[in-house]
N, C-alpha and C positions, 0 to 999 in steps of 0.2 A: 405915496399914500394910496392913490387910486389903483396903481399897479397891484399893490398887495391885495386890495379888495377884489380886483378882477380875478386873480389867481384862486382866491377862495371860491368864487363863483364857478370857475372851470372845474375845480375839484368837486364841487357839488354836482355838476353836470355828469361827470364820470361816474359818480356813485349811482346816479339815477339810471344810467345805461346798464350798469352791471345788475342792478336790482331787477330791471325789466327782463334782462336775459335770463336770470335765474328763475323768475316767475314763470316764464314761458317754456323753460327747459329746451329752448331752441338756440343753438349757437348763433351769435351775431356775426355773419360773414358778408352782409350786404354793404354797399358803399353808403357812407353818411357824410353830412356837411356839418362842420363845427366852426365856432368862432374862436379866434386866437388873438391875443394882444401882442402887437409887434412894436418895438421901439426903434426908431431910425434917427440919425443925426442929419439935420438939414441946415446948411449955412452955419455950421458950428453949434446949432441948438438942438438938443434932443427933443423929438416929437413922438408921441404915442398915439397909435390908432388901432382900431379893431378891424381884422380882415377875416374873410371866410376861407376855410381850408377843406378840401375834399380828402376824406380818409377812408381807406378800405382795410378793415381789420384782417390780420393773418389768421386763417383757420388753424385749429389744432391738428397735428399730424395724426392720420389714421393709425390705429395699432397694427403692427406688423404680425403676420401669421407666424406661429411657432415654426422654427426650422425643423425640417424632417430629420428624424434620427439617422445618423450616419456614423459608420465606424471611423470616418475621418474627421468627425466633429464630436468627440467623445465627451460624455458627462463626467463629472468629477469622480463619483464613487457610488458603488452599490454595496449594501450591507445585508449579508445573508447569514442568519443565525444557524449555528450548528450545535448539536446536543452532546457531543463528546469531543475530546481533544484529539488533535493529530498525535501520532506516536512514532513517526519516523518519516524521513525523506529519502532514504537510500533506495534506489529503484530495484536493486536485487532483493531487498527486503519487501518492498511494496507489492511485488507480484508473486512472492512466495506465500505459503499458507500463513506464515506468521504476520505478514503485513497487509493481508487482504481485508482491509477495513473500509467501509463506506466513507468514513470521515477522512481517511487518508486520500481516497480517490477524489473526493470533492476538491481538495486542495490541489491535487496533482493531475487532474484530468486533462489538462492541456499540455503537460510537460513532455510526454514521451510519444512521438508519432508512431502510427502504424502505416504499413504500406497501403493497405486497403481498409475500408470501414463499411458501415451500413448507412444508408441514406436516412434522412429525417422522415418520421412518420411511417413510411412504407417498408423500411429495413431492407432495401435492395443492397446487394453486395456491389460496392463501387470503389473506385480509386480514392485514396486520400492524398498521399505524397507520391503515388505511382503515376507514371506517364502511360496512361491507357491500361489495357488489360494484359495479364501475364501471357507468356508464350506457352506453347504446348509442352507436356512432359515428353522428353525424348530419352532414349537409352544411350548412355555413353559408357561402354565397357560394362562393369559390374553395377553401375549406378543408374538410377532414373533421375533425370535432371530437369528441374523447373527453373525458368528465368523470369525475372521481373525487372523493371526499369524505373528509376526515380525521375520526377520532374526536375528540370534544371533550374537553378537559381534559389533553391531552398537554403535557409541559413539557421544555425543555432542562435541562441539569444546573445552570444558574444560576437556575432557577425561572421563566424567562420562557416564554410560550406558544410551542409549535411550531405554525406556521400554514401556510396555502397560500402565503403570500409566501415562505417558506423554500424550498418545493418549486420554485416558479417561478424564483426567483433561482438555484438550483443548476442547473437545466436550461438556462436562458438563458446562464449563464456558460460552461458546457461547450460550448454551441453557438457562442458568440461567439469563444472562443479555439481552436475546432476541436481540442479535446483528443482525444488518441488513447487507445490501450489499451482499457480497459473502457468508457470514456465513450461512444464512438459506438455501442456495443452497447446502452447505456441510452437515450441521447438522440441518435438517429441524424440527423446533419446533412443527409443526403441527402433526408429526407422530413419531418422535424420542423421547422416554421418557428419556433415559440415556445410557451411555456407562460405562461398568465395565471392570476392569483388572482381568481376571480369574486367571492369573499367570503373571510372569514377562514378558512374550512374547505374551500372548494371550488376545485379546479383544473380548468382547461380547456386541453387539449393540441391544438394546431393543426397538422394534417398536410396536406401537399400532395397525397397520394394516400391511399386507404383503408389504414389501418395493419393489418398482419397480426399473427399471433401473436408473431413475433420482435420486432416493433417496438412493440407495444402491451402485451399482457399480460406477455410475457417480455422487454420492453424498458424503456420509460419507467416502467412501473408497478413494476419491481423496481430502479429506479435509486436510488442513495444520495442523501440530503438533508443539506445543511449549514446552519449557522446564518447567516442573512442579516445580522443585526445586527452580528455579529462580523466577517464577511468583507467586506461592502460597502464600508466606509470604507478598509479595507486595500488594496483593489484598484481604487479609484476612478480613479487615474491610469492604470493599465494598461487599464482599460475604455475610457477616452477614447482612448487610443492604438490599441486594437484596433478601436474603432468607426470610426476614420478610414481603415481599410484596406478594400480592395475584395475580397470573397471570390472574385470572378470573375477577378481579375487573375492573370496568369501567374506572378507572383512572390509571390503571397499567402502560400504556405507558407514561403517564405524569410523573409518579414517577420513572420509570426505566431509562428514558432518561438522567437525570442528572448523574446517576450512570454510564451509558455507557460513557458519556463524560469524567468522572473522570478516568475510566478504560483506555480509549484510550489516555489519556494525560500523563500516567505514563512513565517516561523516561526509555528507554530500555538499558541504559548504562551498559556494561558488560554482556549482555545477552548471554548465550551459544546458538549457532546455530548449524546447522547440516552439510550442504553440503561441497563441495570441496573448497569453498572460504568463508571467514568470513569478517565481517566489521572491518575496521581499523581506518579510520578517515573521517571527513566531515568538509570541509571549506565552509560554506554557500556562494553561489554565485560564487564559484571558482571551486571546484572539490570534488569528493567523491572517496575513495580508499577502495577496498577490497583486502585481501591477502589470500594466500594459508592456508588452514586448515589442519594441519598435523595429525588431528585425524579422517580424512575422511576415513572410512574403505573400501569404494567401489571404490577407485581409482584403475585404471587398469582393471575394469570390461569390458568384451568384449560383444558386442551386434551383433547378426547376424540375417539377414532376408533372406528368401528364396522365390523363385518365386511361389511356391505352397501355400504360406501363412504361412509357419512355422516360428517360432520365437525362437531363442536360446539366452541364456544369461549365462555367467559363470564368475567366479572370483576364480582363483586358490588359492590366499592367504586366501580367506574366506571359500574355500572348498565347493562351491555350483556350480551346473550346471543343468539348467532345460530348457526344450523345451515345447513350446505351439503351438497349432493350426496346427499340422501336423508333418511329419517326415522331417528331414534335409537332404533329398536325392535329392532335386531339385537344380536348379541353385541358387547360392548365389547372392542376389541382393544388399546386404549392409553388410559391416562389419566395426565396429568402436570400438575404445578403449576409455573409459571414462578418461578424464583428472581430474584436470586442467593441462594445459601445460605451465602455467605461474605462477610465484610467486606473482605477483602483477597485479591487474586489476584496472586501473586508469580511472576515468570518469570525464574528464574536461568538464566544462559547457561553451557552446558557443551559440551565435545566429546562426540561420541556415546558413546564408551566410558565417559567419566567420568559421563555422565548416567545410564547404567544402573547403574553402581556406586552412584551417589547414591540411586537408587531402592531398591536392595537394602539399603543402609545406613539408610534412613529419612530421608535428607536432603530428598527430594522425594516428592510423592504420585503424580506421573505424569510420563512423558516424552512430549512431543509431537514426533512424527516423521512428516513427510509420506511418507517411504519405508517406514514401518512398522518393527517390531522386526526386526533382522537375525536370520538363522537361528541362528547360534552363540549369540548372546545370549539368544534366545528359549528355547533348550533349558535354559539356566541358570535363567531366570526361571520357567519352568513347574514346576520342582522346588521353588520357594520357596513355602511355605504362606502367606506374607504378601503375595503378589502375584497378581493376576488377569491372565491373558492371554486376549484375545478375538480372533477371526478374522472378517473380513468381506471381501466382494468390493470392489474399488476402482473408483471412477469417475474414471479418469485413465489416463495412459500415459506412457511414456518414449520419447524420440525423438532423432534428430539433425536439425539444420537447417543450411542453407547460406546464406552471404552472397551473395545474387544481385546485389549491387552489384559483385562481382568478375566480370570478364569471363568467366572460365572456368566460372562457375555461372549465367550469364545467358542468356536467349534459348533458341533451339532446341538449340544445342550444350550449354548448361548442363543442359537437361532430359534430354538423352541421357546426360550424365555422371551425373546423379542416378539415372536408371533403371538404369544399369550398376552403380552402387554398391548400389542396392536389390537387384539380382540377386545380388550377392556376399554380402550379409548374410543368413545363414540363421537366421531367427528360431526355427524348430523346434529346430535344433541348439543354439542358445544356451539355450533354455528347458529342454530335456531333458538334454543332455550337460554343458553348462557350468554352468548354475544349478540343476541337480538338481531340476527340477520345482517350484522355488520361485516361478516366474512363469508367465504365460500369454502366448503370442505374440499380437501385435496387428498388424493390417494396415490398419485404418481408424481414423479419428479418433473414431468413436463406439464405445464399449465394448459388448461383447455384453450386458452387464448392463442396458443401456438398450434392452430388447428391441423396443420400439415403433419406435425410430429407427434401429436397427442394420441395415445392409445387408450380408447375408451373401454377396453376389455381386460384391463389388469385385474388380477385376483385381489379381492378386498376381504380381509378377515372380519367375519361377523357382521358385515353390513346388513342393516335391516332387522337385526335381532333385538329382542327386549333386553333389559338389564339382567334379568335372571338367565336368559339364554346365553348372553355374552359371558357371564361368569362361569356357567357350566361348560361352555365350549373351551374357555381358557384353561380351566382345570383339566379337561380331557386332554388338551394338547400337552400340558406339562406332565401329567401322569403317564401318558404314552411315551414321553421322552425319558421317564424314570425319576421324576421329581416326587418328593414326599413331603408331608407336613406333620408337625406335632398335632395341630388342629387344622383339618382340611377345610378350606373355605367353602361356604355354601350360601344359599339364598333362601330366605323365608318368604313364602308366598302369603297372600292375604290382603287385608284392607290396606289402604294407603298408609294408615298409621302404624300397622304392624309389619308391613313388608319391608325387606331390606337385607343388607349383607350380614352374614355371620363371618366376621373377619378371620382369615387364616392366620396361623402362627407357626413359627419355627420351620420355614421352608428349607429343604435340603436338596442340593444339586444331585444329579445322577452319579457324580463321582464321589458322593458321600460327604462333601463339605457343606456346611451351612452357609447360606448367603448372608453376609454381614450387613450391617447398617449401611445403606447406600446414600450417597450425597447427590441430590438433584438440584442443579444450578439453573436458575432462570432469571431473565431481566425483571427488574422491579417495576411497580406501577408508574413510577415517575418517568421511566424510559419507554415502556411499552405496556400499557394497561391491558391490552388484549392478551398478550403472552402471559403476563402476570396472573390474570384471572384463570386462564386455561391451566396453568401450572398447578394451581391449588386442586383442581378437579383430577388431574393426572396423578397427583400424589395420593389422593384418596382411593382412586381405582387400584393403584399398585398395592396399597395397604390392604385393601379388601382381598386381594389375591394372596395375601400373606407375605408380600415382599417388604422387608423393613426399609423404609426410605424416609428421608427428611428433605423437604424442599427448602432451598435457601435462595432468597432474592440476592442477586449478585451483580455488581456493576458490569456493564458490557465488556469493557476492556479487560476486566479481571477474568471473565468467562473465556475470552479469547486467549489470554495468557495461560490459563489453566488447561485449555484444550491443547495448546501447542506443547506444553510441558507434560501432558498426560496425567495431570492431577485432577481427575474427575471420574465419576461413574456414569452419570446421565447429565446431559446439558441440553438446554433449549436454545436454538439459534434460528436464523433465517438466511436465506440466500436470495440475492437478486441474480437474475439469469441473463444469458445471452440469447440472441435470436436463433442460433444454431445449437442443438442440444448435445454438443460434445462433452458437456459437463456430466452426462450420464456415465462417462468413463473417467473424465478428468478428476471428479470428486473422489473417486474410489480406487484408482490405480496409483496415482502419484508417481514420483520419480523412481521409487523402489520397485514398482511393479508387483506382480503376484507373489513374489517371494516373501515380502515383508508386509504386504498390504498397504493401504493408504497411509499417509504420513501423520495423520492426526487421530484416527480411530482404530487403526490396525485391523481393518476389515480385509480378509483374504478370501477370494472367490475365484477358483480356477475357471468356472463357467463364465463369469463376467469377463475374466481376462481373455478367454477365447473369443467371446462376442466382440469385445473391444478391439481385438486385433483385426477382426473382419471389418468392423466399423471404420477404423482409421484408414483402411486401404480401399474403401469402396468409393468410387468416383461417380457411380450412377445414382441419381437422386432417389428414384423409386426403390432401389435395392437398399440404399442407406436408410430409407424410412422404415422398411421392414425390420432391419437390424435394430433400429431405435425402438420399435415396438417390442422386440424380444428383450432388449435390455430393460425396458420398463417392467416387464413381467418378472425377470430375474430379481430386480431390486425390490419389487413389491412382495416377493416371496422370501428372500433372504433378509430383508429389512435391516440394512445398516442404519437407515433412518426410519422412524415412524412418522409419516406425514400427518400434518394437522390441518392447516388452512392457508388460504390466501385471502387477502382483503382488497376490496376496491381501494385504490390509492387516492387520497384527497390531498391536494396541495393548496396552500394559502399564500397569497402575496398582496402587498399593498398596491394601491392604484398609482403609486409613484413609478412603477415599472410595468412593462408589458412584454408579450411574446408574439412572434409571427403566427404561432399556432399553439393551442393548448390541448388538443386531442392527441394523446400520445400513449400507446400501450406501455405500461409501467410508469406513467405519470411524468410530471416535470422533474420530480426528484430523481428519476432514472437518468436524467441528463446531467446529474451532479450540479455544478454551478451554472450550467447552460451558458458558459462564458461567451460563446460565439453567437448566441441568439438574443439574450435578454437585453431590452432597450429601456431607456428612460422615457416615461410617458410624456413628460413635458416637452420632448423634442419631436414628438410625432407630427 
């Protein structure tokens, strides 16, 4: 009876202590004395008594700091929204003109290694899978031979060694099939005869002329590499058929094209790849998934950059440590450790508007957008405390191009028509009045941000002219070339209410044929509102000049497909660019060279071909820059593209992730998925 009452009292005492502790907000960790009822048996008789017991409460454990992000302690998943679907995984397709899609590269950016690459932020030319710098070019008989060596211990995702045989196989396959797009920029068939594996780790590149910067350092040595063991048996029959063709025959390209298409259509299911992430699954229209590659040897590699230009890279597990471009005695400006920091990279597919809503709701960690975050959306995101928005200059441009397989865009008369169109397109007006200073006008293929290669003296048609002056000059260009109209375009001067175009009608080419109704394809507002808005103005400028044209908003992948098949008159697209402007030639010469023009717009230019031949063989940096200046003048005169604008690139990501740096020319989107950099914020 008394025992029961005593327990009730002890319970009451405990409640009192807790209440006091809560009231003071101070944890009770000091020693206290309490009374306890104890029952003992003495001489066979139970006896109860109260004793004092000293008690020291156990303090709560202090919270442990979050573990630092580490590629060896990866988070579960990162979700990066993409705005268009993957359309292929075959590497021969990916690097051809047909597969050169930003969205394809987002998914596959880790898969195919290059011998050399450019460093983060500063874009120094540095080894990636190479062991140190390449050897000098030496003459061996009729050839000029360059040598490079691979790091030892590199593996494909299936655990097999990555060797010089893989490199040689890739280059020789691209040469044999005369692949176009990016392939001739890497393995130039005009000057590269073959690549051989001198031993398991050493490659020898055989050139017919001394290779210059675009062909050697920024050509073959940054070309992608595929797995020979996987691809060789799959293409054996095609190789036999391709080897039976004569590359010098007049019909070679007619005969090799079907073989190219077969090569690029082979499924890549089960293909071993290289980088820190590998392909897992693809649900068309829904999402793509990449996962951690546990065979990636370079995980944990440390990259350091210094204020004096020095570059250091080391990997303790692989046992290498090398320094380039100076001593590491100056201030360190960058240090990062290669990941990946996630086990899964998930790429769900959204429309643009839905993607940014998903970012705000926490469904995704980032939206990848090669056009950057649109202005209206950006204003919403900048007010969200859970989202970071960063701004960078963009290494790229938007442009319109013309199908020069069409008679009205070919030859001298076609060049005059393109020049007149360029005259009508007022880039300053578009940038300032239409797009409200969201973009910067562009007149040359090399952006101003690439200061070493940018030529500020390119000819610009009608720059600084008024609306009336532009129309009059465009009409003069066309009339001088032999164009006529049923109603010649003109401009009515006067008050703002009365002034304006008198639209031309019935334009006839110098060869006597009327220009038909033209189809102008541009991305729609849901994909890129900037280009969609500009397209409307370009349509009206062309109509004012008397050119019959209808602008059609067209899905991005459809535009690309129509370009590849030649089913277009005028299209609006954009390019993301490389640090070295070899694209001045690569975009316009293609695998077929000057004989047939580039592979997608049929632009033929003997002058450009001559300049590109010199550019590809120039090893001196200063001389190469002068040739690049000359190339920009040629392209700004002959106008295979009419340049429009580049825009500062804005990226947005949730505060669930972070980056070791965010200042990057071309923005974070230019890093594709940034699989080796992006980290979970919670582990920092």
